[in-house]
C-alpha positions in Angstrom: 1.9 -2.3 -15.2 2.0 -6.0 -14.5 0.3 -8.3 -17.0 -0.6 -11.0 -14.5 -4.3 -12.0 -14.8 -6.7 -10.9 -12.1 -7.8 -13.9 -10.0 -11.5 -14.7 -10.8 -12.6 -14.4 -7.2 -11.6 -10.8 -7.2 -14.0 -10.1 -10.1 -17.1 -11.3 -8.3 -18.8 -7.9 -8.1 -18.6 -6.8 -11.7 -22.2 -6.0 -12.4 -21.4 -2.6 -13.8 -18.1 -2.5 -15.6 -15.5 -5.3 -15.8 -13.0 -3.0 -17.5 -13.1 -0.6 -14.5 -12.8 -3.5 -12.0 -9.8 -4.9 -13.9 -8.1 -1.4 -14.0 -8.7 -0.8 -10.3 -7.3 -4.3 -9.4 -4.3 -3.7 -11.6 -3.7 -0.3 -9.9 -3.9 -2.0 -6.5 -1.4 -4.6 -7.5 0.9 -1.8 -8.9 0.5 0.2 -5.7 1.3 -2.9 -3.6 4.6 -3.3 -5.3 5.7 0.0 -3.8 5.0 -1.3 -0.3 3.3 0.4 2.5 3.4 4.0 3.9 3.1 5.6 0.5 1.5 8.9 -0.3 -1.9 9.1 -2.1 -1.8 8.5 -5.9 -4.1 9.6 -8.6 -4.7 8.0 -12.0 -6.6 9.0 -15.2 -8.4 6.1 -16.8 -8.5 6.2 -20.6 -10.1 3.9 -23.1 -7.2 1.8 -24.4 -8.5 1.7 -28.0 -8.7 5.5 -28.1 -5.2 5.8 -26.6 -3.8 3.5 -29.3 -5.6 5.5 -32.0 -4.7 8.9 -30.8 -1.3 8.3 -29.1 0.3 5.4 -31.1 3.8 6.0 -29.9 2.8 6.2 -26.2 0.7 3.1 -26.6 3.6 1.3 -28.3 5.9 2.3 -25.5 3.4 0.9 -23.0 3.1 -2.4 -25.0 -0.5 -1.7 -26.0 -2.1 -2.4 -29.4 -5.6 -1.9 -30.7 -6.6 -5.5 -31.3 -5.5 -6.8 -27.9 -6.9 -4.1 -25.7 -10.5 -3.5 -27.0 -12.9 -2.8 -24.1 -10.2 -2.1 -21.6 -9.0 0.9 -19.7 -5.4 2.1 -19.3 -4.4 3.8 -16.1 -2.1 6.8 -16.4 -0.6 7.9 -13.2 -0.6 11.6 -12.6 2.3 13.6 -11.1 2.9 12.8 -7.5 0.5 14.5 -5.3 1.7 16.9 -2.5 1.8 14.6 0.6 1.1 17.6 2.8 -2.3 17.9 1.2 -5.2 15.5 1.9 -6.3 13.7 -1.2 -9.9 14.7 -0.4 -9.0 18.4 -0.6 -7.0 17.9 -3.8 -9.9 16.1 -5.6 -12.2 19.1 -4.9 -9.9 21.2 -7.2 -9.7 18.7 -10.2 -11.7 18.3 -13.3 -10.7 15.9 -16.1 -10.8 16.6 -19.8 -13.4 14.8 -21.9 -10.8 12.3 -23.2 -10.5 10.8 -19.7 -13.0 8.0 -19.3 -12.6 7.7 -15.6 -10.2 8.1 -12.7 -8.9 6.2 -9.7 -7.2 7.1 -6.5 -5.0 5.1 -4.0 -5.0 6.0 -0.4 -3.8 4.4 2.9 -5.8 4.8 6.0 -6.1 3.6 9.6 -9.4 2.0 10.6 -10.5 1.4 14.2 -13.0 -1.1 15.6 -16.5 0.4 16.2 -16.0 0.3 20.0 -13.1 2.8 19.7 -15.5 5.5 18.4 -16.7 6.4 21.9 -13.2 7.5 22.9 -12.2 9.2 19.7 -11.2 12.8 20.3 -13.1 15.5 18.4 -9.9 17.4 17.5 -8.7 16.1 14.1 -5.0 16.1 15.1 -5.8 14.4 18.4 -8.0 11.8 16.6 -5.2 11.0 14.2 -2.8 10.5 17.1 -5.3 8.3 18.9 -5.8 6.2 15.8 -2.0 5.8 15.2 -1.6 4.6 18.8 -4.7 2.4 19.2 -3.7 -1.2 19.7 -6.6 -2.6 17.5 -6.0 -0.3 14.6 -5.8 -1.8 11.1 -3.9 -0.3 8.2 -5.7 -0.4 4.9 -4.9 0.5 1.3 -7.9 1.5 -0.8 -8.2 2.0 -4.5 -11.4 3.5 -5.8 -12.3 4.1 -9.4 -15.2 5.7 -11.3 -16.1 6.2 -14.9 -18.2 9.0 -16.6 -20.9 6.4 -17.3 -21.4 6.0 -13.5 -19.5 2.7 -13.0 -17.7 2.3 -9.7 -15.3 -0.2 -8.3 -13.0 -0.4 -5.2 -10.3 -2.7 -4.0 -9.0 -2.9 -0.4 -6.0 -4.6 1.1 -5.3 -4.8 4.8 -1.6 -4.6 5.9 -2.2 -7.5 8.2 -3.3 -9.6 5.2 -0.8 -8.3 2.7 -1.3 -10.9 0.0 -2.7 -10.6 -3.5 -5.2 -13.3 -2.8 -6.6 -11.3 0.2 -7.6 -8.2 -1.8 -11.3 -7.4 -1.3 -13.2 -5.9 -4.2 -16.7 -4.4 -4.6 -18.7 -1.6 -6.1 -19.4 0.5 -3.0 -16.6 -0.2 -0.4 -15.6 3.5 0.0 -18.7 5.6 -1.0 -17.3 9.0 0.1 -14.1 8.6 -1.9 -16.2 7.4 -4.9 -18.4 10.5 -4.7 -15.3 12.8 -4.7 -13.8 11.0 -7.7 -17.1 11.1 -9.5 -17.3 14.9 -9.0 -14.0 15.3 -10.8 -15.6 13.9 -14.0 -18.3 16.6 -14.2 -18.3 18.5 -17.4 -17.7 22.2 -17.2 -21.0 23.0 -18.9 -23.1 21.2 -16.3 
C-alpha cells in the first residue's frame, strides 16, 4: 500500500479509533488507484505488531517492522470476490478467525437524489436499470471498516469529485454495511 500520509482534514472524525480510520483511508486510496467500475473487495485488518511478531517474513516482505508500526492496523486483501454475488450476501456467510482485529469492504454504488424515490420501480432489476439511466445519478465508492472492539469508520469518494482531497470520512456514513461487517466478527461461541 502507499505510504503517503493521510491529510489531517480526513481524520476529523476519529473519536473511536485512529488506527481504523487510517487503515480505511489507506484502503480507499489503494482502491482509487485501480480506477472506477471495480468489483467489491474485502480486507482483513490485523494488528501490525502481532503480524510482525507472528509472521516476520510476511511483515518484512510488506516493509513492516515492530517499532514503526505499533498501534496500527495492516489490511490484507482477501481473494477476489465473485462479481456475480452481491457483497451483502457474501458477508452473511463469513466469520473471521480471532487473529483478525477487524475487516473492511470496498463497494461502488449509484445514488439518486431523494426526489427520484417516488419513481423508483419496486422490481430490483428495474430499479437498477432506472438508477443507471437516471440523469442525476451519482457514482460513489464506499469503504467501511469495523473492529472487534466496536470501532467504525467509513470513507466515501464520488466519481464526480475524484480527488484524494475530496474523500469524505466519518464513523457512520454507511450504517447498513457497517452492521454486516460487524456481524462477520462475531465469535462462534456467542
